[in-house]
C-alpha positions in Angstrom: 66.6 -9.7 -4.7 66.0 -10.9 -1.2 65.9 -7.4 0.2 63.6 -6.3 -2.6 61.2 -9.1 -1.8 61.4 -8.2 1.9 60.7 -4.6 1.1 57.7 -5.6 -1.0 56.3 -7.8 1.7 56.8 -5.1 4.3 55.1 -2.6 2.1 52.2 -5.1 1.5 51.8 -5.7 5.3 51.8 -1.9 5.9 49.2 -1.4 3.2 47.0 -4.1 4.7 47.4 -2.5 8.1 46.4 0.9 6.6 43.5 -0.7 4.9 42.4 -2.3 8.1 42.8 1.0 10.0 40.6 2.7 7.3 38.1 0.0 7.5 38.0 0.2 11.3 37.6 4.0 11.2 34.8 3.6 8.6 33.1 1.0 10.8 33.4 3.3 13.8 31.8 6.2 11.9 29.0 3.9 10.7 28.5 2.6 14.3 28.4 6.2 15.6 25.8 7.2 13.1 23.8 4.1 14.0 24.0 4.9 17.7 22.9 8.5 17.0 20.0 7.2 14.9 19.1 4.7 17.6 19.1 7.6 20.2 16.8 9.7 17.9 14.5 6.8 17.5 14.3 6.3 21.3 13.4 9.9 21.7 10.8 9.8 19.0 9.3 6.6 20.6 9.1 8.4 24.0 7.3 11.4 22.4 4.9 9.1 20.6 4.3 7.1 23.8 3.5 10.4 25.7 1.2 11.5 23.0 -0.6 8.1 23.0 -1.0 8.2 26.8 -2.3 11.8 26.6 -4.8 10.7 23.9 -5.9 7.7 26.0 -6.5 10.0 29.0 -8.5 12.4 26.9 -10.5 9.5 25.4 -11.3 8.0 28.9 -12.3 11.5 30.1 -14.6 11.9 27.1 -16.1 8.5 27.7 -16.7 9.4 31.3 -18.3 12.7 30.4 -20.5 11.0 27.8 -21.7 8.5 30.4 -22.5 11.3 32.8 -24.4 13.2 30.0 -26.4 10.1 29.1 -27.3 9.6 32.8 -28.3 13.2 33.1 -30.4 13.0 29.9 -32.1 9.9 31.2 -32.9 11.6 34.5 -34.3 14.6 32.6 -36.4 12.4 30.4 -37.8 10.7 33.4 -38.6 14.0 35.1 -40.2 15.3 31.8 -42.3 12.2 31.4 -43.4 12.2 35.0 -44.3 15.9 34.9 -46.3 15.8 31.6 -47.8 12.4 32.2 -49.3 13.5 35.5 -50.4 16.9 33.9 -52.5 15.1 31.3 -54.0 12.5 33.6 -55.5 12.8 37.0 -54.5 10.3 39.7 -57.4 7.9 39.0 -56.5 7.8 35.3 -52.9 7.1 36.2 -53.9 4.2 38.3 -56.1 2.8 35.5 -53.3 3.2 33.0 -50.9 1.4 35.4 -53.4 -1.5 35.7 -53.8 -1.7 31.9 -50.1 -1.7 31.4 -49.7 -4.3 34.1 -52.3 -6.5 32.4 -55.1 -6.0 34.9 -58.6 -4.9 34.5 -59.6 -1.3 34.1 -62.0 -1.3 37.0 
C-alpha cells in the first residue's frame, strides 16, 4: 500500500509539473503574441505620427500661402483704387475729397 501511495503522489507531482509546463508555454505564447502586437502598434503609431507631421507642414504652408495671397490682393486693391480714383477726379477734387473725409471745409 505504501508503494502504491508513493506512486500515486509521484504521478500527481509529475502531472502538476506537466500542467505547470503547459501553463508556462501557454503564457509564453500569449506573451509573444502581445509583444508582436505591441510592436505592430508602435509601427502604426510611427506611421500615424509621420502622417500628422506631414499634414501639419502642409497646413502651415497653406496658411502661409493664404497670408501672402491676402497681402497681394490687398496691394492690388490699393493699386486699383488709386488708379481709378485718380482717373475720375482731378487733383483739386482729390484734395477736396480728402478734406471732406478729414472733416475739414470744402474750400
